C-alpha positions as CSV (number, residue, x, y, z in Angstrom):
1,X,0.0,-0.1,0.1
2,X,3.0,2.3,0.3
3,X,4.0,1.9,-3.4
4,X,7.6,0.9,-2.3
5,X,8.2,4.0,-0.1
6,X,8.7,3.8,3.6
7,X,8.2,7.0,5.4
8,X,10.1,5.6,8.5
9,X,13.8,5.2,9.2
10,X,15.8,2.5,10.8
11,X,18.9,4.6,11.2
12,X,18.3,5.2,14.9
13,X,18.0,2.4,17.5
14,X,17.5,3.0,21.1
15,X,18.9,0.4,23.4
16,X,18.8,0.1,27.3
17,X,22.2,0.7,28.6
18,X,22.3,-2.5,30.6
19,X,22.1,-4.4,27.3
20,X,24.1,-2.2,24.9
21,X,27.1,-4.4,24.6
22,X,25.3,-7.7,24.0
23,X,22.9,-6.1,21.6
24,X,25.6,-4.5,19.7
25,X,27.5,-7.9,19.4
26,X,24.4,-9.7,18.1
27,X,23.3,-6.8,15.8
28,X,26.7,-6.6,14.1
29,X,26.7,-10.5,13.7
30,X,23.2,-10.4,12.1
31,X,23.9,-7.5,9.9
32,X,27.2,-8.9,8.5
33,X,25.3,-11.9,7.2
34,X,22.9,-9.8,5.0
35,X,23.4,-10.5,1.3
36,X,22.9,-7.4,-0.9
37,X,22.4,-7.8,-4.6
38,X,19.9,-8.6,-7.3
39,X,16.7,-8.7,-5.4
40,X,15.4,-11.4,-8.0
41,X,18.4,-13.7,-7.1
42,X,18.0,-16.5,-4.8
43,X,19.7,-16.0,-1.4
44,X,19.6,-12.2,-1.7
45,X,18.2,-10.4,1.4
46,X,18.2,-6.7,0.2
47,X,18.4,-5.1,-3.0
48,X,21.0,-2.3,-3.8
49,X,21.0,1.0,-2.2
50,X,19.7,4.0,-4.1
51,X,23.2,5.7,-4.3
52,X,26.7,5.5,-3.1
53,X,25.8,8.1,-0.5
54,X,22.9,6.2,0.8
55,X,25.0,3.1,0.9
56,X,27.6,4.9,2.9
57,X,25.0,6.1,5.5
58,X,23.4,2.8,5.9
């Protein structure tokens, strides 16, 4: 229903201080395994970013 546009951002994550180190370790491990590429190819989790600038931000 949003025609491919998302009007929210995942660039900020609020984490309780007491679990920050554990969260960061797990988050880093999970995001390192994301396969970026042709969204129609098997095994690809995310299509390419819009631009090099956006890629660098993410």
